[in-house]
N, C-alpha and C positions, 0 to 999 in steps of 0.2 A: 489566469486559470479559468476564466470564463469560456475560453475556447475549449478547454478540456470538458467542461460541463456540457457545452453544446454538442461536442462529439459523442459524449456518453449518452445524452438524450437521443441522439440519432443512431445509437447502437453501433457506432464506429469505434469499437473497443480498442483495437490495436493503436489507432491514432490517439485516442483519449489517454491510453496508458503512456504513450510517449510524451504527451503534453504534461501529464502529472509528473512524470519523471524529470522533465525539464524544470518544473517548479521545484522539485526536490533537490536538483543539482544546485540551485541557488540557495535554498533554505532546507537543509536535510531533515529538520524536525518539524516541517510544516504539516500539522495534523490534518488540515483540510485536503491537502494533496495526497497524504498517505491514505486517508479514508476513501478518497476518490479512486486512487490506484487499487486499493483493496477491492472496491466494488467492481471495477472493470475487469480486473484479473479473475475474480471469481466468476463473473458472467462469461468469460471466455475460457474458463477452465485452465487458467494459468497462474493460480495462486502461488505455486512454488517459486515463481520468479520475483515475488515481493521481498524476499529476504535480504538482498543486498541493500536496498533502500531502507528497509526496517533496521538493519544492523547499524547503518550510518546514523539513523535517528537515535537509536538506543545508545550509541557511543557518545552522543551529546547530552542525553537526558535519560540515563538508565533506570531511574526510579519513577518515570512518568507512568502512571497507571493506564492512561489511554494507549500509550505505545505498547505496553504489556498486553492490553486487551486485544489490540490488533495482532500481536504475535500469537497469542493464544488461539484466536479465531483462525489464523492461517494454519497453525499446526492441527487444529481440530478439523478443518476442511480437508487437510491431507491425511487425517486419521492417525496422527502421530502426537497425540496429546501428552505423552510422557516425555516429549522433547523440550518442553518449556522449563527453564530453570527457575 
């Protein structure tokens, strides 16, 4: 995941997003990878694309408050705050 952080620092957001997604394919509830993905998607105005990875993480740990916080921030970024269950 250090590659993802380096890419993010260099503002190479699409490549960083793919690196974070690769980490999430291995460990779907990896909070560091989800938070990194959240940052780069927001920076590239692609927040809506986080939901597949977020849903996989939530399917493994639905009560995790950090995952729910990421979900809430994503919906708020999209101005759909009434969509969080």
